[in-house]
C-alpha positions in Angstrom: 49.7 103.9 131.3 51.8 107.0 131.4 55.0 105.0 131.3 53.7 103.2 128.1 53.1 106.6 126.5 56.6 107.8 127.4 58.1 104.5 126.2 56.2 104.9 122.9 57.5 108.5 122.5 61.1 107.3 123.0 60.8 104.7 120.3 59.0 107.1 118.0 61.6 109.8 118.5 64.4 107.3 117.6 62.6 106.2 114.5 61.9 109.8 113.4 65.6 110.7 113.8 66.6 107.6 111.9 64.2 108.6 109.1 65.7 112.1 109.0 69.2 110.6 108.6 67.9 108.2 105.9 66.3 111.1 104.0 69.5 113.1 104.1 71.4 110.1 102.5 68.7 109.1 99.9 67.1 112.5 99.0 69.2 115.4 100.1 67.0 117.8 98.2 64.1 117.2 100.6 65.5 119.6 103.1 62.2 120.7 104.6 61.0 117.1 105.2 64.4 116.2 106.7 64.3 119.1 109.1 60.7 118.4 110.2 61.5 114.7 110.9 64.6 115.6 112.9 62.9 118.3 115.0 59.9 115.9 115.7 62.2 113.1 116.7 64.2 115.4 119.0 61.0 116.6 120.7 59.8 113.1 121.3 63.2 112.1 122.8 63.2 115.2 125.1 59.7 114.4 126.3 60.7 110.8 127.0 63.7 112.0 129.0 61.6 114.4 131.0 59.2 111.5 131.9 62.0 109.3 133.1 64.1 112.0 134.9 64.5 109.9 138.1 66.0 107.0 136.2 68.2 109.3 134.3 69.4 111.0 137.5 70.1 107.6 139.2 72.1 106.4 136.3 74.6 109.3 136.7 75.4 108.0 140.2 77.3 105.1 138.6 80.9 105.8 137.6 80.6 104.1 134.2 77.7 106.4 133.3 79.6 109.6 134.3 82.7 108.5 132.3 80.4 107.7 129.3 78.7 111.1 129.6 82.0 112.9 129.8 83.3 111.1 126.7 80.1 111.8 124.8 80.2 115.5 125.7 83.8 115.7 124.5 82.9 114.1 121.2 80.0 116.4 120.7 82.2 119.5 121.6 84.9 118.4 119.1 82.2 117.8 116.4 80.7 121.2 117.1 84.1 122.9 116.7 84.8 121.0 113.4 81.3 121.9 112.0 81.8 125.5 113.1 85.2 125.8 111.4 83.9 124.3 108.2 80.9 126.6 108.2 83.2 129.7 108.6 85.8 128.5 106.1 83.2 127.6 103.5 82.1 131.2 103.4 85.5 132.9 103.8 87.2 130.7 101.1 90.6 131.6 102.5 93.4 130.0 100.4 97.2 130.4 100.2 98.9 130.1 96.8 102.4 129.0 97.5 103.4 128.6 93.8 106.3 130.7 92.5 104.2 132.5 89.9 100.9 132.6 91.7 99.6 129.9 89.4 96.4 129.4 91.4 95.5 133.0 92.0 93.5 135.3 89.8 95.5 137.9 87.9 95.0 141.6 88.3 93.3 141.8 85.0 90.8 139.1 85.9 89.9 140.7 89.2 89.6 144.1 87.6 87.2 142.7 84.9 85.1 141.0 87.5 85.0 144.0 89.8 83.7 146.2 86.9 80.9 144.0 85.7 77.7 145.9 85.2 75.4 143.0 85.2 75.1 139.3 86.2 77.2 136.7 84.4 76.2 133.0 84.3 78.9 130.4 83.7 77.8 126.9 82.7 80.3 124.1 82.7 79.3 121.2 80.5 81.4 118.1 81.4 81.1 114.7 83.0 80.4 114.8 86.7 83.7 113.2 87.8 85.5 116.0 86.0 83.7 118.8 87.9 86.5 119.2 90.5 89.0 120.1 87.8 87.0 123.2 86.9 85.9 124.2 90.5 89.4 125.1 91.5 89.5 128.0 89.0 85.9 129.0 88.4 84.9 129.1 92.1 87.5 131.9 92.4 85.6 133.9 89.8 82.3 133.5 91.7 84.0 134.3 95.0 85.5 137.5 93.6 82.1 139.0 92.8 78.4 138.1 93.6 77.6 139.0 90.0 79.0 135.7 88.8 77.3 132.3 89.2 78.7 129.0 88.2 76.6 125.9 87.3 78.1 122.5 86.7 76.1 120.5 84.3 76.5 116.8 83.4 76.1 116.9 79.6 75.0 113.2 79.5 72.2 113.8 82.1 70.9 117.0 80.6 71.3 116.6 76.8 68.6 119.1 76.0 70.3 121.9 77.9 73.6 121.0 76.2 71.8 121.2 72.8 70.3 124.5 73.7 73.7 126.1 74.3 75.1 124.3 71.2 77.6 122.3 73.2 79.4 119.6 71.1 82.3 118.5 73.3 82.9 117.7 77.0 84.6 120.5 78.9 82.9 123.3 77.1 82.4 126.4 79.3 79.6 128.8 78.4 79.5 132.5 79.5 76.1 134.1 79.3 75.6 137.9 79.7 72.6 140.0 78.7 71.5 137.4 76.1 75.0 137.0 74.6 76.8 133.7 74.7 80.5 132.9 74.4 82.0 129.4 74.5 85.5 128.2 75.4 87.0 124.7 75.6 89.9 125.6 77.8 90.1 126.1 81.6 93.2 128.3 81.6 92.6 131.7 83.2 93.7 133.7 80.1 91.2 131.8 77.9 88.4 132.1 80.5 88.9 135.8 81.0 89.1 136.4 77.3 85.7 134.7 76.9 84.4 136.9 79.8 85.7 140.0 78.1 84.2 139.0 74.7 80.7 138.3 76.1 80.7 141.5 78.1 82.0 143.8 75.3 79.6 142.2 72.8 81.7 142.9 69.7 85.4 142.9 68.7 87.3 146.1 68.3 89.8 146.5 65.5 93.5 147.5 65.8 95.0 148.6 62.5 98.8 148.3 62.0 100.2 150.7 59.4 102.4 149.1 56.7 104.4 150.3 53.7 107.2 152.2 55.6 109.3 149.3 57.1 107.0 149.0 60.2 106.9 145.9 62.3 104.4 143.4 60.9 101.6 142.2 63.1 101.7 138.7 61.7 105.5 138.4 61.8 107.0 135.4 63.6 110.7 136.5 63.2 112.6 138.4 66.0 111.4 141.8 64.8 107.8 140.7 64.2 104.7 141.5 66.3 103.1 138.1 66.2 103.2 137.6 70.0 101.5 140.9 70.9 99.0 140.4 68.1 98.0 137.1 69.6 97.8 138.9 73.0 95.6 141.6 71.5 93.2 138.9 70.4 92.9 137.7 74.0 91.8 141.3 74.9 89.0 141.1 72.3 90.8 143.0 69.5 90.8 142.0 65.9 94.2 142.8 64.3 94.3 144.1 60.7 97.0 145.6 58.4 96.5 149.0 56.8 98.4 150.5 53.8 97.2 154.1 54.2 98.5 155.2 50.8 96.1 152.7 49.1 93.1 153.1 51.5 93.3 156.9 51.4 91.7 157.2 54.9 91.5 155.3 58.1 88.7 152.7 58.0 85.5 153.5 59.8 85.8 150.5 62.1 89.3 151.4 63.4 89.4 151.5 67.2 93.2 152.1 67.4 95.8 152.7 64.7 99.4 151.6 65.4 102.5 152.8 63.6 105.2 150.4 64.9 108.6 151.8 64.1 108.3 153.3 60.5 111.7 153.5 59.0 110.7 156.2 56.5 108.4 159.1 56.8 104.8 158.9 55.7 103.6 160.5 52.5 101.9 163.9 52.8 98.5 162.3 51.9 99.0 159.7 54.6 99.9 162.4 57.2 96.7 164.3 56.2 94.6 161.1 56.6 96.0 160.6 60.1 95.5 164.2 61.0 91.8 164.0 59.9 91.5 160.8 61.9 92.9 162.4 65.1 90.8 165.6 64.5 87.7 163.4 64.4 88.4 161.7 67.7 90.8 158.9 66.6 93.2 156.9 68.7 96.8 156.6 67.5 99.8 154.7 69.0 103.1 155.9 67.5 106.3 153.9 68.2 109.2 156.0 66.9 112.7 154.4 66.9 115.7 156.8 67.2 117.8 157.6 64.2 120.6 155.1 63.5 123.2 157.7 62.5 123.5 161.4 63.3 122.9 162.4 59.6 119.8 160.3 59.1 116.9 162.4 57.9 114.1 163.0 60.4 110.5 162.0 59.6 109.3 165.5 59.6 105.7 164.6 58.7 105.2 162.3 61.7 107.2 164.6 64.1 105.1 167.6 63.0 101.9 165.6 63.5 102.6 164.6 67.1 104.0 168.1 67.8 100.5 169.5 66.9 99.2 167.4 69.8 101.8 168.6 72.3 104.5 165.9 72.1 108.1 166.3 70.9 110.3 163.3 69.9 114.0 164.0 70.5 116.8 163.4 68.0 118.8 161.4 70.5 119.4 157.9 72.0 118.7 157.1 75.7 121.7 155.5 77.4 121.3 153.6 80.7 124.5 153.2 82.8 122.7 151.5 85.8 123.7 148.1 84.7 120.2 146.7 85.1 120.1 145.9 81.4 122.9 143.3 82.0 120.3 141.2 83.7 118.7 140.7 80.3 122.1 140.3 78.5 121.9 143.8 77.2 124.3 146.8 77.3 123.8 150.5 78.1 121.8 151.1 74.9 118.9 149.2 76.4 117.3 151.6 79.0 115.1 150.0 81.7 112.1 151.5 83.5 111.2 150.3 86.9 109.0 153.1 88.3 106.4 155.0 86.3 104.8 158.5 86.5 101.1 158.4 87.5 98.9 157.7 84.5 96.0 155.3 83.9 98.2 153.2 81.6 100.6 152.5 84.4 98.2 152.5 87.4 99.3 149.6 89.8 102.0 148.7 87.2 105.1 147.4 89.0 107.0 145.4 86.4 110.4 146.1 84.8 110.3 147.1 81.1 113.2 147.3 78.7 113.5 149.4 75.5 116.3 148.4 73.1 117.6 151.6 71.4 115.1 154.2 72.5 114.7 158.0 71.9 113.5 160.6 74.4 109.9 162.0 74.2 108.9 165.2 75.9 106.1 167.8 76.0 106.2 170.2 73.1 106.2 173.9 73.7 103.4 176.0 72.3 100.9 173.2 72.0 97.3 174.2 71.5 95.2 174.7 74.6 93.9 171.5 76.1 96.5 169.3 74.6 98.6 168.6 77.7 100.9 165.6 77.3 101.6 163.4 80.3 104.6 161.1 80.7 103.9 157.4 81.6 107.3 155.8 80.9 110.5 157.1 82.5 114.0 155.6 82.8 116.2 155.6 85.9 118.3 158.4 87.3 121.5 156.9 85.9 120.3 157.3 82.3 120.7 160.2 80.0 119.9 161.5 76.5 123.0 161.0 74.3 123.1 163.7 71.7 126.1 162.2 69.8 124.4 159.2 68.2 127.5 158.1 66.2 129.5 157.6 69.5 127.3 154.6 70.3 129.0 152.6 67.6 132.3 152.9 69.5 130.9 151.6 72.7 132.5 154.5 74.6 129.8 156.9 75.8 129.6 159.1 78.8 127.4 161.9 80.0 128.7 165.2 78.6 126.2 168.0 79.2 128.4 170.5 77.4 128.0 168.4 74.2 124.2 168.5 74.5 123.6 165.4 76.7 120.9 165.7 79.3 120.9 163.7 82.5 118.0 161.4 83.5 115.5 160.4 84.4 114.4 160.4 80.7 110.9 160.2 79.5 110.4 157.8 76.6 106.6 157.5 76.6 104.0 160.3 76.6 100.2 160.4 76.1 97.7 163.1 75.5 93.9 163.1 75.5 91.8 166.0 74.4 88.4 166.9 72.9 88.3 166.2 69.1 88.5 169.5 67.3 86.5 168.3 64.3 84.1 165.5 65.4 82.0 165.9 62.3 84.9 164.5 60.3 85.3 161.4 62.4 84.8 158.0 60.9 82.1 156.0 62.6 84.3 153.4 64.2 87.5 155.4 63.9 86.5 157.9 66.4 86.2 155.2 69.0 82.8 156.6 70.1 80.3 154.8 67.9 78.8 153.1 70.9 78.0 156.2 72.8 81.2 156.3 74.7 81.7 160.0 74.2 82.8 162.1 77.1 84.0 165.5 77.9 87.7 166.1 77.2 90.0 164.9 80.0 93.3 166.7 79.5 94.7 165.0 82.6 94.1 161.4 81.4 92.0 160.7 84.5 91.8 157.1 85.4 88.2 157.6 86.3 87.2 158.3 82.7 84.1 156.5 81.4 84.7 153.3 79.6 83.9 152.4 76.1 80.4 151.1 76.9 78.9 154.2 78.4 78.9 157.9 78.6 77.1 161.1 77.5 76.0 161.0 73.9 76.0 164.8 73.7 79.7 165.2 74.7 82.3 165.6 71.9 84.5 162.7 70.9 87.9 162.5 72.5 91.2 162.1 70.7 93.9 160.0 72.3 97.5 159.8 71.2 100.4 157.8 72.8 104.0 158.1 71.6 106.8 155.7 72.8 110.4 156.3 71.6 111.0 152.6 70.7 109.2 149.9 68.8 111.5 146.9 69.6 110.2 146.5 73.1 107.0 144.8 71.8 108.8 142.6 69.2 108.9 138.8 69.5 112.5 138.9 70.6 112.0 141.3 73.6 108.3 141.2 74.5 108.9 138.3 77.0 110.9 140.6 79.3 109.0 141.2 82.5 106.3 143.8 81.7 106.9 144.6 78.1 103.8 142.8 76.8 101.6 144.3 79.5 102.9 147.8 78.8 102.0 147.5 75.1 98.6 146.0 75.8 97.8 148.6 78.5 98.6 151.4 76.1 96.3 150.0 73.4 93.5 149.4 76.0 93.9 153.0 77.3 93.7 154.3 73.7 90.6 152.1 73.1 89.1 153.5 76.3 89.0 150.1 77.9 90.4 151.1 81.3 89.0 148.0 82.9 91.5 145.9 81.0 94.5 147.9 82.1 96.3 145.6 84.5 98.8 142.8 84.8 97.6 139.7 83.0 97.8 136.0 83.8 101.1 134.4 83.3 101.7 130.9 82.0 103.3 128.5 84.5 107.0 128.7 84.5 109.0 125.8 83.0 110.9 124.7 86.1 112.4 121.5 84.7 115.9 120.5 85.8 118.2 120.1 82.8 121.2 117.9 83.3 124.2 117.2 81.2 125.1 113.6 80.3 127.9 113.5 82.9 125.6 114.9 85.6 123.0 112.2 84.7 125.6 109.5 85.1 126.7 110.8 88.5 123.1 111.0 89.7 122.5 107.5 88.5 125.5 106.0 90.4 124.6 108.0 93.5 121.0 106.8 93.7 121.6 103.2 92.5 125.0 102.4 94.1 126.3 104.9 96.6 123.2 105.5 98.7 122.2 101.8 99.0 125.9 101.0 99.9 125.9 103.7 102.6 122.7 102.3 104.1 124.0 98.7 104.0 127.3 99.8 105.6 125.5 101.6 108.4 123.5 98.5 109.1 126.5 96.2 109.1 128.4 98.6 111.4 125.4 98.7 113.8 125.1 94.9 113.8 128.8 94.4 114.6 128.7 97.0 117.3 125.9 95.2 119.1 127.8 91.9 119.0 
């Protein structure tokens, strides 16, 4: 009777284990049922084995049983090692990106945005189920970077109501949801994904106004001197780009986050200078890109120079010359200084890219600046550069450092920034002060990287004015912005002015074009090598081997 009971338990245990495996294959969501069946089956098998321990012991006396047990134990051990490794690697997500440009790694900007998220972000991918792996490679990196991001993959055909709820019209739409706000994107490139993340987190676009009317670089220009490339990049950082003729407007618009004067060739009118002065006094943010004079007798823009001097910055009447030869890497001469290392400043924090500045002037701290307006350098050329006082000598191509003639040896500062409490916050325009959303803070004369960002702060603190001056406007033009870090330098400066320190970083790069370009003669040689010479060599080697064996 007891043997019958033990025999029944053996069969019952086997059936329960089989049922657990079947449940795992058919209904994987029934995890509790599957676990219960497996444990019950294992318990029955153990009881059956305990009841027949003598037979089990005698079976191990046979050599075939011992070999079988040894093989089974080895298989179980290997399986346990494989399962353990998969368990660990699934949680560590350790990957190596061996591409030349880090194509499959998140950029510094994306990681910084993810690390500074204040709340949970939900990402919904609406696509066909077979296409899910295409999106996992990128979006799983976002979720792995921070626990605040969750990614859901939704088959738009199987859940049409959810797709309609999020107004999804095409396959491959990725939806970002944050604090009730929704942003959609139909691209899986990192730059587009991060731009959608920035947009949904910020909630509203900020506006950058480019001054016009004095020969400045145009934001929509597609020629060599235009700013079309950086304007498109500003849009990816959630900025709306507008043009501003200050003489017609009379004042900086209320919604101005940052005002940019990109290389004015003539001085601003007195009324325009007064408008910019009122804008800065009220907590405005201004980026001034001042090119050097073309000739030694060119009149200086006294209005602009006087305005920046009031904020502790002095623009030199010189041209920076770089004799290091680094500019030759870009096909440039000594009139294009290059910066490789940067003074400490939030704009250049963790910034390690080369930047080049065609025909730049020096920028320094002004003496006798009002209290609290302490300018800090953030762009500095190398030690083999100098300030050339004789501008006309550049036309001859024969320049050398002559301190007796007024030249000053490098390193030369060509970019400075200042932040200070706004002296007249009551005159600030609503958006122009950059503090309409409660981002006000106490003045930080040191430009501290830990300053509060644009979405938080003390409402009782006075607005803060920020001003950045760079002695060149060509570095951000379409012809030069592709050099190493020029684009990121411009964008970082604008983001610092807009008090978006979380966007100051190195951005994602497009994959490099690594195609091999061959001339017609090279193509012919490659054709004959692959079609005739290599097969002939293999055939000859075979004939030689056959004849040697005979």
